[in-house]
PyMOL CGO cylinders between C-alpha atoms (Angstrom):
from pymol import cmd
from pymol.cgo import CYLINDER

trace = [
    CYLINDER, 23.72, 58.24, -10.45, 19.93, 57.79, -10.49, 0.3, 1, 1, 1, 1, 1, 1,
    CYLINDER, 19.93, 57.79, -10.49, 18.00, 60.73, -12.01, 0.3, 1, 1, 1, 1, 1, 1,
    CYLINDER, 18.00, 60.73, -12.01, 14.68, 61.33, -10.27, 0.3, 1, 1, 1, 1, 1, 1,
    CYLINDER, 14.68, 61.33, -10.27, 13.11, 62.43, -13.48, 0.3, 1, 1, 1, 1, 1, 1,
    CYLINDER, 13.11, 62.43, -13.48, 13.52, 58.89, -14.94, 0.3, 1, 1, 1, 1, 1, 1,
    CYLINDER, 13.52, 58.89, -14.94, 10.53, 57.85, -12.86, 0.3, 1, 1, 1, 1, 1, 1,
    CYLINDER, 10.53, 57.85, -12.86, 6.98, 58.99, -13.50, 0.3, 1, 1, 1, 1, 1, 1,
    CYLINDER, 6.98, 58.99, -13.50, 6.59, 59.97, -9.86, 0.3, 1, 1, 1, 1, 1, 1,
    CYLINDER, 6.59, 59.97, -9.86, 9.48, 62.43, -10.16, 0.3, 1, 1, 1, 1, 1, 1,
    CYLINDER, 9.48, 62.43, -10.16, 8.12, 64.02, -13.44, 0.3, 1, 1, 1, 1, 1, 1,
    CYLINDER, 8.12, 64.02, -13.44, 4.66, 64.25, -11.73, 0.3, 1, 1, 1, 1, 1, 1,
    CYLINDER, 4.66, 64.25, -11.73, 6.43, 65.88, -8.68, 0.3, 1, 1, 1, 1, 1, 1,
    CYLINDER, 6.43, 65.88, -8.68, 7.93, 68.52, -11.21, 0.3, 1, 1, 1, 1, 1, 1,
    CYLINDER, 7.93, 68.52, -11.21, 4.55, 69.16, -12.66, 0.3, 1, 1, 1, 1, 1, 1,
    CYLINDER, 4.55, 69.16, -12.66, 3.20, 69.70, -9.26, 0.3, 1, 1, 1, 1, 1, 1,
    CYLINDER, 3.20, 69.70, -9.26, 5.97, 72.01, -8.15, 0.3, 1, 1, 1, 1, 1, 1,
    CYLINDER, 5.97, 72.01, -8.15, 5.38, 74.19, -11.23, 0.3, 1, 1, 1, 1, 1, 1,
    CYLINDER, 5.38, 74.19, -11.23, 1.66, 74.31, -10.64, 0.3, 1, 1, 1, 1, 1, 1,
    CYLINDER, 1.66, 74.31, -10.64, 2.30, 75.24, -6.87, 0.3, 1, 1, 1, 1, 1, 1,
    CYLINDER, 2.30, 75.24, -6.87, 4.28, 78.29, -8.36, 0.3, 1, 1, 1, 1, 1, 1,
    CYLINDER, 4.28, 78.29, -8.36, 1.28, 79.35, -10.25, 0.3, 1, 1, 1, 1, 1, 1,
    CYLINDER, 1.28, 79.35, -10.25, 2.16, 78.03, -13.70, 0.3, 1, 1, 1, 1, 1, 1,
    CYLINDER, 2.16, 78.03, -13.70, -0.26, 76.38, -16.03, 0.3, 1, 1, 1, 1, 1, 1,
    CYLINDER, -0.26, 76.38, -16.03, 1.25, 72.94, -16.88, 0.3, 1, 1, 1, 1, 1, 1,
    CYLINDER, 1.25, 72.94, -16.88, 0.29, 70.37, -19.60, 0.3, 1, 1, 1, 1, 1, 1,
    CYLINDER, 0.29, 70.37, -19.60, 2.57, 67.27, -19.16, 0.3, 1, 1, 1, 1, 1, 1,
    CYLINDER, 2.57, 67.27, -19.16, 2.91, 64.40, -21.62, 0.3, 1, 1, 1, 1, 1, 1,
    CYLINDER, 2.91, 64.40, -21.62, 5.62, 61.79, -20.79, 0.3, 1, 1, 1, 1, 1, 1,
    CYLINDER, 5.62, 61.79, -20.79, 8.93, 63.78, -20.76, 0.3, 1, 1, 1, 1, 1, 1,
    CYLINDER, 8.93, 63.78, -20.76, 7.32, 67.10, -22.38, 0.3, 1, 1, 1, 1, 1, 1,
    CYLINDER, 7.32, 67.10, -22.38, 5.75, 70.00, -20.50, 0.3, 1, 1, 1, 1, 1, 1,
    CYLINDER, 5.75, 70.00, -20.50, 3.94, 73.00, -21.82, 0.3, 1, 1, 1, 1, 1, 1,
    CYLINDER, 3.94, 73.00, -21.82, 4.25, 75.72, -19.25, 0.3, 1, 1, 1, 1, 1, 1,
    CYLINDER, 4.25, 75.72, -19.25, 2.16, 78.90, -19.29, 0.3, 1, 1, 1, 1, 1, 1,
    CYLINDER, 2.16, 78.90, -19.29, 0.92, 81.58, -17.11, 0.3, 1, 1, 1, 1, 1, 1,
    CYLINDER, 0.92, 81.58, -17.11, -2.82, 81.35, -17.83, 0.3, 1, 1, 1, 1, 1, 1,
    CYLINDER, -2.82, 81.35, -17.83, -2.62, 83.75, -20.61, 0.3, 1, 1, 1, 1, 1, 1,
    CYLINDER, -2.62, 83.75, -20.61, 0.19, 82.78, -22.83, 0.3, 1, 1, 1, 1, 1, 1,
    CYLINDER, 0.19, 82.78, -22.83, 2.69, 79.93, -23.27, 0.3, 1, 1, 1, 1, 1, 1,
    CYLINDER, 2.69, 79.93, -23.27, 5.91, 80.67, -21.57, 0.3, 1, 1, 1, 1, 1, 1,
    CYLINDER, 5.91, 80.67, -21.57, 8.22, 77.60, -22.23, 0.3, 1, 1, 1, 1, 1, 1,
    CYLINDER, 8.22, 77.60, -22.23, 8.24, 74.15, -23.64, 0.3, 1, 1, 1, 1, 1, 1,
    CYLINDER, 8.24, 74.15, -23.64, 10.44, 71.78, -21.42, 0.3, 1, 1, 1, 1, 1, 1,
    CYLINDER, 10.44, 71.78, -21.42, 11.81, 68.46, -22.94, 0.3, 1, 1, 1, 1, 1, 1,
    CYLINDER, 11.81, 68.46, -22.94, 13.39, 66.22, -20.42, 0.3, 1, 1, 1, 1, 1, 1,
    CYLINDER, 13.39, 66.22, -20.42, 16.09, 63.74, -21.31, 0.3, 1, 1, 1, 1, 1, 1,
    CYLINDER, 16.09, 63.74, -21.31, 16.87, 62.12, -17.96, 0.3, 1, 1, 1, 1, 1, 1,
    CYLINDER, 16.87, 62.12, -17.96, 19.03, 59.21, -19.45, 0.3, 1, 1, 1, 1, 1, 1,
    CYLINDER, 19.03, 59.21, -19.45, 21.42, 61.89, -20.59, 0.3, 1, 1, 1, 1, 1, 1,
    CYLINDER, 21.42, 61.89, -20.59, 20.74, 64.07, -17.48, 0.3, 1, 1, 1, 1, 1, 1,
    CYLINDER, 20.74, 64.07, -17.48, 19.57, 67.08, -19.43, 0.3, 1, 1, 1, 1, 1, 1,
    CYLINDER, 19.57, 67.08, -19.43, 16.48, 69.26, -19.76, 0.3, 1, 1, 1, 1, 1, 1,
    CYLINDER, 16.48, 69.26, -19.76, 15.89, 71.49, -22.79, 0.3, 1, 1, 1, 1, 1, 1,
    CYLINDER, 15.89, 71.49, -22.79, 13.88, 74.65, -21.81, 0.3, 1, 1, 1, 1, 1, 1,
    CYLINDER, 13.88, 74.65, -21.81, 12.69, 76.35, -24.95, 0.3, 1, 1, 1, 1, 1, 1,
    CYLINDER, 12.69, 76.35, -24.95, 11.82, 79.83, -23.58, 0.3, 1, 1, 1, 1, 1, 1,
    CYLINDER, 11.82, 79.83, -23.58, 9.14, 81.84, -25.30, 0.3, 1, 1, 1, 1, 1, 1,
    CYLINDER, 9.14, 81.84, -25.30, 9.25, 84.49, -22.73, 0.3, 1, 1, 1, 1, 1, 1,
    CYLINDER, 9.25, 84.49, -22.73, 11.94, 86.28, -20.85, 0.3, 1, 1, 1, 1, 1, 1,
    CYLINDER, 11.94, 86.28, -20.85, 11.10, 85.40, -17.27, 0.3, 1, 1, 1, 1, 1, 1,
    CYLINDER, 11.10, 85.40, -17.27, 11.82, 81.61, -17.26, 0.3, 1, 1, 1, 1, 1, 1,
    CYLINDER, 11.82, 81.61, -17.26, 14.24, 81.50, -14.31, 0.3, 1, 1, 1, 1, 1, 1,
    CYLINDER, 14.24, 81.50, -14.31, 11.67, 80.27, -11.98, 0.3, 1, 1, 1, 1, 1, 1,
    CYLINDER, 11.67, 80.27, -11.98, 10.88, 77.39, -14.39, 0.3, 1, 1, 1, 1, 1, 1,
    CYLINDER, 10.88, 77.39, -14.39, 14.60, 76.39, -14.44, 0.3, 1, 1, 1, 1, 1, 1,
    CYLINDER, 14.60, 76.39, -14.44, 14.90, 76.78, -10.60, 0.3, 1, 1, 1, 1, 1, 1,
    CYLINDER, 14.90, 76.78, -10.60, 11.86, 74.44, -10.22, 0.3, 1, 1, 1, 1, 1, 1,
    CYLINDER, 11.86, 74.44, -10.22, 13.44, 71.78, -12.27, 0.3, 1, 1, 1, 1, 1, 1,
    CYLINDER, 13.44, 71.78, -12.27, 16.61, 72.16, -10.39, 0.3, 1, 1, 1, 1, 1, 1,
    CYLINDER, 16.61, 72.16, -10.39, 14.79, 71.87, -7.07, 0.3, 1, 1, 1, 1, 1, 1,
    CYLINDER, 14.79, 71.87, -7.07, 13.44, 68.42, -8.17, 0.3, 1, 1, 1, 1, 1, 1,
    CYLINDER, 13.44, 68.42, -8.17, 16.66, 67.08, -9.74, 0.3, 1, 1, 1, 1, 1, 1,
    CYLINDER, 16.66, 67.08, -9.74, 19.75, 69.27, -8.84, 0.3, 1, 1, 1, 1, 1, 1,
    CYLINDER, 19.75, 69.27, -8.84, 22.20, 67.21, -11.02, 0.3, 1, 1, 1, 1, 1, 1,
    CYLINDER, 22.20, 67.21, -11.02, 20.26, 67.87, -14.28, 0.3, 1, 1, 1, 1, 1, 1,
    CYLINDER, 20.26, 67.87, -14.28, 21.90, 70.20, -16.82, 0.3, 1, 1, 1, 1, 1, 1,
    CYLINDER, 21.90, 70.20, -16.82, 19.54, 72.66, -18.24, 0.3, 1, 1, 1, 1, 1, 1,
    CYLINDER, 19.54, 72.66, -18.24, 20.06, 73.88, -21.88, 0.3, 1, 1, 1, 1, 1, 1,
    CYLINDER, 20.06, 73.88, -21.88, 17.93, 77.04, -22.55, 0.3, 1, 1, 1, 1, 1, 1,
    CYLINDER, 17.93, 77.04, -22.55, 17.10, 77.89, -26.01, 0.3, 1, 1, 1, 1, 1, 1,
    CYLINDER, 17.10, 77.89, -26.01, 15.26, 81.27, -26.71, 0.3, 1, 1, 1, 1, 1, 1,
    CYLINDER, 15.26, 81.27, -26.71, 12.47, 81.00, -29.28, 0.3, 1, 1, 1, 1, 1, 1,
    CYLINDER, 12.47, 81.00, -29.28, 10.86, 83.99, -30.89, 0.3, 1, 1, 1, 1, 1, 1,
    CYLINDER, 10.86, 83.99, -30.89, 7.49, 83.45, -32.46, 0.3, 1, 1, 1, 1, 1, 1,
    CYLINDER, 7.49, 83.45, -32.46, 6.06, 86.06, -34.68, 0.3, 1, 1, 1, 1, 1, 1,
    CYLINDER, 6.06, 86.06, -34.68, 2.42, 86.74, -34.48, 0.3, 1, 1, 1, 1, 1, 1,
]
cmd.load_cgo(trace, "trace")
């Protein structure tokens, strides 16, 4: 089965969809930094050949990020890891 995120157009589509939902997005290849304009919310690492996306959550409200990934590639398995960064 072809994973849309293997193609750079699919990855740009994901970045655009996140931005349209109001997120700040910095993309580099298969990595995304996702914020809200004030702070970093999550780091997303895509492994489309394995059909996985690792979402390292730095904030509690990351469901919209996961939902956006699924909207672009419904078959991808999202692995959520909660990360606590002490100031």
